[in-house]
FIKOLZA-1660 file (N, C-alpha, C; in steps of 0.1 Angstrom, whole numbers, plus 5000, padded with zeros to 4 digits):
% residues 54
   i   px   py   pz ch aa at
   1 7253 3399 1398  A  M  N
   1 7246 3398 1411  A  M CA
   1 7249 3410 1420  A  M  C
   2 7261 3415 1419  A  T  N
   2 7265 3426 1429  A  T CA
   2 7256 3439 1426  A  T  C
   3 7253 3441 1413  A  V  N
   3 7245 3453 1410  A  V CA
   3 7231 3451 1417  A  V  C
   4 7225 3440 1416  A  G  N
   4 7212 3437 1422  A  G CA
   4 7212 3439 1437  A  G  C
   5 7223 3434 1443  A  K  N
   5 7224 3436 1458  A  K CA
   5 7225 3450 1462  A  K  C
   6 7233 3458 1454  A  K  N
   6 7235 3472 1457  A  K CA
   6 7221 3480 1455  A  K  C
   7 7214 3476 1444  A  L  N
   7 7201 3483 1442  A  L CA
   7 7191 3480 1453  A  L  C
   8 7191 3467 1458  A  W  N
   8 7182 3464 1469  A  W CA
   8 7186 3471 1482  A  W  C
   9 7199 3473 1484  A  L  N
   9 7204 3480 1496  A  L CA
   9 7199 3495 1495  A  L  C
  10 7200 3501 1483  A  I  N
  10 7196 3514 1481  A  I CA
  10 7181 3516 1484  A  I  C
  11 7173 3506 1479  A  V  N
  11 7158 3506 1481  A  V CA
  11 7155 3505 1496  A  V  C
  12 7162 3497 1503  A  I  N
  12 7159 3495 1517  A  I CA
  12 7163 3507 1525  A  I  C
  13 7174 3513 1521  A  V  N
  13 7179 3526 1528  A  V CA
  13 7169 3537 1526  A  V  C
  14 7164 3538 1513  A  K  N
  14 7154 3549 1510  A  K CA
  14 7141 3546 1518  A  K  C
  15 7136 3534 1519  A  L  N
  15 7124 3531 1526  A  L CA
  15 7126 3534 1541  A  L  C
  16 7137 3531 1546  A  F  N
  16 7140 3534 1560  A  F CA
  16 7139 3549 1562  A  F  C
  17 7146 3557 1553  A  I  N
  17 7146 3571 1555  A  I CA
  17 7131 3577 1554  A  I  C
  18 7124 3572 1544  A  M  N
  18 7110 3577 1542  A  M CA
  18 7101 3574 1554  A  M  C
  19 7101 3561 1558  A  F  N
  19 7092 3557 1569  A  F CA
  19 7097 3559 1583  A  F  C
  20 7110 3558 1585  A  G  N
  20 7116 3559 1598  A  G CA
  20 7119 3574 1602  A  G  C
  21 7125 3581 1593  A  I  N
  21 7129 3595 1597  A  I CA
  21 7119 3605 1594  A  I  C
  22 7114 3606 1581  A  L  N
  22 7105 3616 1577  A  L CA
  22 7092 3616 1584  A  L  C
  23 7087 3604 1587  A  K  N
  23 7074 3602 1594  A  K CA
  23 7075 3609 1608  A  K  C
  24 7086 3608 1615  A  V  N
  24 7087 3613 1628  A  V CA
  24 7086 3629 1628  A  V  C
  25 7093 3635 1618  A  F  N
  25 7094 3649 1618  A  F CA
  25 7082 3656 1610  A  F  C
  26 7077 3650 1600  A  F  N
  26 7067 3657 1591  A  F CA
  26 7053 3652 1593  A  F  C
  27 7051 3641 1599  A  F  N
  27 7037 3635 1601  A  F CA
  27 7035 3632 1616  A  F  C
  28 7033 3642 1624  A  P  N
  28 7030 3639 1638  A  P CA
  28 7016 3632 1640  A  P  C
  29 7015 3625 1651  A  N  N
  29 7002 3618 1654  A  N CA
  29 6992 3629 1660  A  N  C
  30 6984 3634 1651  A  Q  N
  30 6974 3644 1655  A  Q CA
  30 6964 3639 1665  A  Q  C
  31 6960 3627 1664  A  L  N
  31 6950 3622 1674  A  L CA
  31 6955 3621 1688  A  L  C
  32 6968 3617 1689  A  K  N
  32 6974 3616 1703  A  K CA
  32 6976 3630 1709  A  K  C
  33 6979 3639 1700  A  Q  N
  33 6981 3653 1705  A  Q CA
  33 6968 3660 1709  A  Q  C
  34 6957 3657 1702  A  N  N
  34 6945 3665 1705  A  N CA
  34 6935 3658 1714  A  N  C
  35 6937 3645 1716  A  F  N
  35 6927 3637 1724  A  F CA
  35 6934 3629 1734  A  F  C
  36 6928 3627 1746  A  D  N
  36 6935 3620 1757  A  D CA
  36 6933 3605 1757  A  D  C
  37 6920 3601 1754  A  T  N
  37 6917 3587 1756  A  T CA
  37 6914 3581 1742  A  T  C
  38 6914 3568 1742  A  D  N
  38 6910 3561 1730  A  D CA
  38 6896 3563 1726  A  D  C
  39 6887 3564 1735  A  A  N
  39 6873 3567 1733  A  A CA
  39 6871 3580 1725  A  A  C
  40 6878 3590 1730  A  E  N
  40 6877 3603 1724  A  E CA
  40 6882 3603 1709  A  E  C
  41 6893 3596 1707  A  R  N
  41 6899 3594 1694  A  R CA
  41 6890 3587 1685  A  R  C
  42 6884 3576 1690  A  G  N
  42 6874 3568 1682  A  G CA
  42 6862 3576 1678  A  G  C
  43 6857 3584 1688  A  N  N
  43 6845 3592 1685  A  N CA
  43 6848 3603 1674  A  N  C
  44 6860 3609 1675  A  H  N
  44 6864 3619 1665  A  H CA
  44 6865 3613 1651  A  H  C
  45 6871 3601 1650  A  V  N
  45 6873 3595 1637  A  V CA
  45 6859 3591 1632  A  V  C
  46 6850 3585 1640  A  T  N
  46 6837 3581 1636  A  T CA
  46 6829 3593 1631  A  T  C
  47 6830 3604 1638  A  N  N
  47 6822 3616 1634  A  N CA
  47 6828 3622 1621  A  N  C
  48 6841 3622 1619  A  E  N
  48 6847 3627 1607  A  E CA
  48 6843 3618 1595  A  E  C
  49 6843 3605 1597  A  L  N
  49 6839 3596 1586  A  L CA
  49 6824 3598 1582  A  L  C
  50 6816 3600 1592  A  I  N
  50 6801 3601 1589  A  I CA
  50 6799 3615 1583  A  I  C
  51 6805 3625 1588  A  D  N
  51 6804 3639 1582  A  D CA
  51 6808 3640 1567  A  D  C
  52 6819 3633 1564  A  R  N
  52 6825 3634 1551  A  R CA
  52 6817 3625 1541  A  R  C
  53 6810 3615 1546  A  S  N
  53 6802 3607 1537  A  S CA
  53 6789 3614 1532  A  S  C
  54 6785 3624 1540  A  N  N
  54 6772 3631 1536  A  N CA
  54 6775 3642 1526  A  N  C
% end
C-alpha cells in the first residue's frame, strides 16, 4: 500500500507543477492582454472560429 500512496503523491505533485506553475509562465492569457472587454474577446473568438471553418 505504501508504494501506491507514494505513486499517487508523485502524480499529484506533477499535475500541480504542470497546471499550477508552468501555465503561469508559459501560457499567458492572450485574450486578456489584447482585449479590454468581454464583448471584444467574444467577437474575436467568434471571428476566429468562423474564419477557420471556411
